[in-house]
C-alpha positions in Angstrom: -32.9 -18.9 5.2 -29.8 -19.4 7.2 -26.3 -18.8 5.3 -23.6 -20.7 6.1 -20.7 -19.2 5.2 -17.2 -20.9 4.7 -14.6 -20.9 7.6 -12.3 -18.5 5.3 -15.2 -15.7 5.6 -16.9 -16.2 8.4 -15.0 -14.3 10.9 -14.1 -11.4 8.9 -15.1 -8.0 9.3 -16.0 -4.9 6.7 -12.8 -2.9 5.8 -12.9 -0.1 8.9 -11.5 2.4 5.8 -14.7 1.7 3.4 -16.8 1.8 6.2 -15.6 5.1 7.1 -15.9 6.2 3.8 -19.9 5.5 4.1 -19.6 8.6 6.1 -17.5 10.6 3.9 -19.4 10.5 1.5 -21.5 13.1 3.0 -20.7 16.1 1.3 -20.3 18.3 4.4 -17.6 15.7 6.1 -13.7 16.4 5.6 -12.4 13.1 4.8 -8.8 12.2 5.8 -9.3 8.8 5.9 -8.9 8.0 2.1 -5.9 6.8 0.6 -6.5 8.3 -2.9 -3.9 10.3 -4.8 -4.7 13.9 -5.5 -7.5 15.0 -8.7 -4.8 17.1 -9.6 -1.9 14.3 -10.0 -4.0 12.3 -12.6 -2.8 12.6 -16.2 -6.0 12.9 -17.2 -5.1 14.2 -21.2 -2.6 11.9 -21.7 -5.0 8.9 -20.8 -7.6 10.6 -23.1 -5.1 10.6 -25.9 -4.0 7.3 -25.6 -7.4 5.9 -25.2 -8.4 7.8 -28.3 -6.1 6.1 -30.3 -6.0 3.2 -29.9 -9.9 2.7 -30.1 -9.5 4.6 -33.4 -6.3 2.4 -34.9 -7.1 -1.2 -33.1 -10.2 -1.3 -30.8 -10.2 -4.9 -31.2 -7.0 -5.4 -29.6 -7.9 -3.8 -26.3 -11.2 -5.0 -26.3 -10.8 -8.8 -26.9 -9.2 -11.8 -24.2 -5.9 -11.4 -23.7 -3.1 -13.4 -21.8 -3.1 -13.8 -18.3 0.6 -13.0 -17.5 0.0 -9.8 -19.0 0.3 -7.1 -21.6 4.0 -8.2 -22.8 5.2 -4.7 -24.5 4.1 -3.8 -20.6 5.8 -6.2 -18.9 9.1 -5.9 -21.1 9.2 -1.9 -20.0 8.4 -2.5 -16.5 11.3 -4.9 -16.4 13.5 -2.9 -18.1 12.5 0.5 -16.5 13.2 -1.0 -12.9 16.3 -2.1 -13.9 17.6 0.2 -14.9 16.1 2.9 -12.0 16.3 0.7 -9.0 18.3 -2.4 -9.7 15.4 -4.6 -9.3 14.8 -8.2 -10.8 17.1 -10.7 -12.6 17.3 -13.1 -15.4 15.6 -15.5 -12.4 12.8 -13.3 -12.2 9.2 -12.6 -14.3 6.8 -10.2 -14.3 2.9 -10.7 -13.7 0.2 -7.9 -14.5 -2.5 -7.6 -12.1 -5.5 -6.3 -11.4 -4.1 -3.9 -8.2 -1.7 -5.2 -6.1 -4.4 -6.2 -3.8 -4.4 -9.0 -6.3 -0.5 -10.0 -5.8 -1.1 -10.0 -1.8 -4.1 -12.6 -2.8 -2.4 -14.6 -5.4 0.4 -15.0 -2.9 -1.5 -16.3 -0.1 -3.4 -18.4 -2.1 -0.4 -19.7 -3.6 1.8 -20.0 -0.8 0.4 -20.2 2.8 -2.0 -23.4 4.0 -4.2 -22.8 6.7 -3.3 -22.0 9.8 0.4 -20.9 8.6 2.0 -17.8 9.4 2.2 -13.8 8.0 4.3 -11.9 9.6 3.4 -8.4 9.3 4.7 -5.2 10.2 2.3 -3.6 13.4 0.8 -1.7 11.9 0.2 -2.8 8.1 -2.2 -2.1 5.5 -5.2 -3.2 6.1 -6.0 -4.6 2.9 -3.6 -7.1 2.8 -4.5 -8.1 6.4 -7.5 -9.3 5.6 -6.7 -10.7 2.9 -4.2 -12.9 4.6 -7.0 -13.4 7.3 -9.5 -14.7 4.0 -6.8 -17.6 4.0 -7.0 -18.6 7.3 -3.3 -17.6 8.1 -2.2 -16.9 11.7 -0.7 -13.0 11.5 2.2 -12.1 13.6 2.6 -8.3 14.2 6.4 -6.9 14.4 6.2 -3.1 15.8 7.3 -0.5 13.6 9.9 1.5 14.7 11.3 4.9 13.1 13.4 3.0 10.8 11.0 0.5 10.3 10.0 -3.2 12.0 12.1 -4.1 15.1 15.2 -6.4 14.2 14.8 -8.3 17.2 10.8 -9.0 17.1 11.6 -10.5 13.7 13.7 -12.7 14.8 11.7 -13.8 17.8 8.5 -14.4 15.4 10.7 -16.1 13.4 12.2 -18.7 16.1 8.9 -18.7 17.7 7.0 -19.9 14.3 8.9 -22.4 11.8 6.3 -22.4 9.6 6.2 -18.9 8.7 5.8 -18.6 5.1 6.0 -14.6 4.6 7.3 -11.8 6.2 4.9 -8.8 4.5 6.6 -5.6 4.7 5.7 -2.0 3.0 9.6 -0.4 3.2 8.9 3.0 1.7 6.3 5.4 3.5 4.7 2.4 4.9 1.0 2.9 5.3 -0.2 3.4 7.8 2.9 4.9 9.7 4.9 6.8 6.9 8.0 5.3 8.1 11.1 4.2 5.8 12.6 0.9 6.9 16.5 1.9 7.0 19.0 0.5 4.7 20.7 -1.8 7.6 17.5 -3.3 8.3 16.4 -4.6 4.9 19.0 -6.3 4.6 19.1 -7.8 8.0 15.6 -8.6 7.0 17.1 -10.1 3.8 19.4 -12.4 6.0 16.7 -13.3 8.3 14.2 -14.8 6.1 17.2 -16.9 4.5 17.8 -17.9 7.4 14.6 -19.4 8.5 13.5 -19.8 5.1 10.8 -17.6 4.7 9.9 -15.4 1.3 9.9 -11.6 1.6 6.5 -10.3 0.1 7.5 -6.3 -0.8 5.0 -4.3 -1.3 6.6 -0.9 -2.1 3.3 1.2 -3.9 4.8 4.2 -3.0 8.6 4.9 -3.5 8.5 6.8 -6.1 6.8 8.9 -4.5 9.8 10.3 -2.5 10.1 14.0 -1.9 12.5 14.7 0.7 16.1 12.5 1.7 17.9 9.6 -0.3 16.5 7.0 -1.9 16.9 3.7 0.0 17.6 0.7 -2.7 14.7 -1.9 -2.8 15.2 -5.2 -0.7 14.2 -6.8 -4.3 17.7 -5.2 -5.5 20.1 -7.2 -3.1 18.0 -10.7 -3.9 20.5 -13.2 -4.9 18.4 -16.4 -3.4 15.0 -16.1 -5.0 13.2 -14.9 -1.6 12.4 -11.6 -2.5 8.3 -11.4 -4.3 8.1 -7.7 -5.1 4.9 -5.7 -5.5 4.7 -2.4 -7.4 1.9 -0.6 -8.3 0.1 2.4 -11.2 -2.0 3.3 -8.9 -0.3 6.4 -6.8 1.9 6.7 -9.6 -0.5 6.8 -12.7 -4.6 6.1 -11.7 -5.6 4.1 -9.3 -9.2 3.3 -11.4 -6.8 2.1 -14.0 -6.4 -1.2 -11.5 -3.0 -2.2 -12.9 -0.3 -3.7 -10.6 2.8 -5.7 -11.1 4.5 -8.8 -9.5 8.2 -9.1 -9.9 9.1 -12.7 -8.4 11.0 -15.8 -9.1 10.3 -17.7 -12.1 9.0 -21.0 -10.1 6.8 -18.7 -8.1 5.6 -16.4 -11.1 3.9 -19.5 -12.6 2.2 -20.5 -9.9 0.9 -17.0 -9.2 -0.3 -17.1 -13.0 -2.7 -20.4 -12.7 -4.2 -19.1 -9.6 -4.9 -15.6 -11.5 -6.2 -17.5 -14.4 -8.6 -18.7 -12.1 -9.4 -15.3 -10.4 -10.1 -13.2 -13.5 -8.3 -14.3 -16.4 -6.6 -11.5 -17.1 -6.1 -7.8 -16.0 -8.0 -5.2 -18.3 -5.9 -5.3 -21.2 -6.9 -1.0 -22.2 -5.8 -0.1 -18.9 -2.5 -2.1 -19.1 -2.2 -0.5 -22.9 -2.8 2.9 -21.6 0.3 2.3 -18.6 2.5 1.0 -21.2 2.1 4.1 -23.2 2.1 6.4 -20.4 5.4 5.1 -19.6 7.2 5.1 -22.5 5.8 7.9 -24.6 4.7 10.7 -21.9 8.2 11.5 -19.9 7.6 9.1 -17.2 10.3 10.4 -14.6 9.3 14.2 -15.7 5.7 13.0 -14.3 6.6 11.3 -11.4 8.8 14.4 -10.2 5.5 16.7 -11.0 3.7 14.4 -8.6 6.4 14.8 -6.1 6.7 19.0 -6.1 2.9 18.4 -5.2 2.9 16.1 -2.5 5.9 17.8 -1.0 3.8 20.7 -1.2 0.9 19.3 0.5 2.7 17.0 3.2 4.7 20.4 4.3 1.3 22.3 4.5 0.1 19.5 6.5 2.4 18.9 8.6 2.8 22.9 9.6 -1.3 22.4 10.3 -0.3 19.6 12.6 2.5 21.9 14.5 -0.1 24.9 14.4 -3.2 23.2 15.6 -2.5 19.7 17.3 0.9 20.1 19.1 1.4 19.2 22.2 -1.9 16.9 22.1 -1.4 15.3 18.8 2.3 14.5 17.5 3.3 12.8 14.6 6.0 11.2 12.5 7.9 13.7 10.0 7.8 11.9 7.0 9.9 12.1 3.7 7.6 11.1 0.9 3.7 8.6 0.5 0.5 9.8 1.1 0.0 9.3 4.7 0.8 10.9 8.5 0.1 8.5 11.4 -0.8 10.4 14.2 -0.8 9.8 17.9 -2.9 10.8 20.7 -1.8 11.2 24.7 -1.4 8.5 27.2 -5.3 7.5 28.4 -6.9 9.3 25.6 -10.0 7.2 24.5 -8.8 6.7 20.7 -12.0 5.1 19.3 -14.0 7.7 21.0 -12.0 10.6 19.5 -12.7 9.2 16.0 -16.1 8.7 16.8 -16.4 12.9 17.9 -14.3 13.2 14.7 -17.1 11.9 12.6 -19.9 13.8 14.4 -17.8 16.8 13.9 -17.4 16.0 10.3 -14.0 15.0 10.1 -12.9 11.2 9.3 -9.8 9.5 10.3 -9.1 5.9 10.4 -8.4 4.7 13.9 -5.2 3.3 14.7 -6.6 -0.7 15.9 -7.6 -1.0 12.2 -4.0 -1.6 11.0 -3.2 -4.1 13.5 -3.0 -8.0 13.1 -4.8 -7.9 16.5 -7.6 -5.2 15.8 -9.0 -5.3 19.6 -5.3 -4.5 20.7 -5.0 -1.1 22.0 -4.0 1.9 19.8 -3.4 5.7 20.7 -3.0 6.4 16.9 -4.6 7.6 13.5 -4.4 7.8 9.9 -4.8 10.7 8.2 -4.7 11.1 4.4 -3.4 14.9 3.2 -3.2 14.4 -0.6 -7.4 14.2 -1.2 -8.9 17.0 0.7 -8.1 21.0 -0.6 -5.8 23.1 1.5 -9.2 24.4 2.6 -10.7 21.1 3.9 -7.3 20.0 5.2 -7.2 23.3 7.7 -10.4 23.3 8.7 -10.3 19.1 9.6 -7.0 19.5 11.4 -8.3 22.6 13.3 -11.0 20.6 14.6 -9.0 17.3 15.3 -6.7 19.5 17.3 -9.3 21.2 19.1 -11.4 17.7 19.6 -7.7 16.4 21.4 -7.3 19.0 23.6 -10.9 18.6 24.8 -10.3 14.8 25.6 -7.1 15.6 27.3 
């Protein structure tokens, strides 16, 4: 039988990262391609305690259907926490609990973006979000990521050239994949331009609590006085990704539409996972847990950057990071990056090719992304040694 697929998905390609995972499943392969938190980061004992208690005392409450908006105590506690710690959210906003932050991108696309309308994205940007926008036949327009965030001149040019731009999608903290953090000045300019040209900002911030050096920069949502910022937060990188719990802080009219869309998507987010997250952030010293994560990742990041300096310079350069899970590496002019990534796989090391993160995957890139949080120190050193040798050979 010949299958006819919808226009929305007929041109979609498998995620390059997920395809690479097929190779990474080989126990002999060193995977520097994942976006996974370190296994040491998971609060397994707390999750077990919380789960055992609720399943013993009130199991039906986490086994029965629940409301689409999310577990009410968790919504309230997130609103309080984000306001207290990050001055984010106001009386004009509401909080929706979603099945991972990826669902926020999907719901916003479904609710706000018509086929052919423009979503302005950082270039490079997170492949999962790009594919979500593509699945709704949005037109993606890329704006170059500079060392202090997206290019403001390119952003304004894109807004002028695309009056039907609906969303500006940005990952302002420790951006995936570049590791870049947007400056406060640029955050304010992005906000001003969105307001001027009538676009909404979709601020994706899964890594913001994982800053291990430098000063915190206020969220764009923290100075949203016009109801134009949709904020996406996640428990994946700070508790556990398998729980699939994220949250969206957005203007109430947007919230209402996202709830309707979610009802047709998955009815509600797993209530057991929501309960676990709520208990953990309210009763298990969440701020102390975050500080322990920062210590863990600071050590791993410094170790990784030291290895890159030792084994890969000058053939491979990279942007030094202050937080997050990724390092963005660049090969010299004239080096075939896809060929480099293929040779890395053949030498049992997986990295993600840079063009996978571009709005136009056919565009040339000299970059690749590595993740340093998942592999052991021994694996990381062995893998980076191999990358350095391959880069020197390709020069």
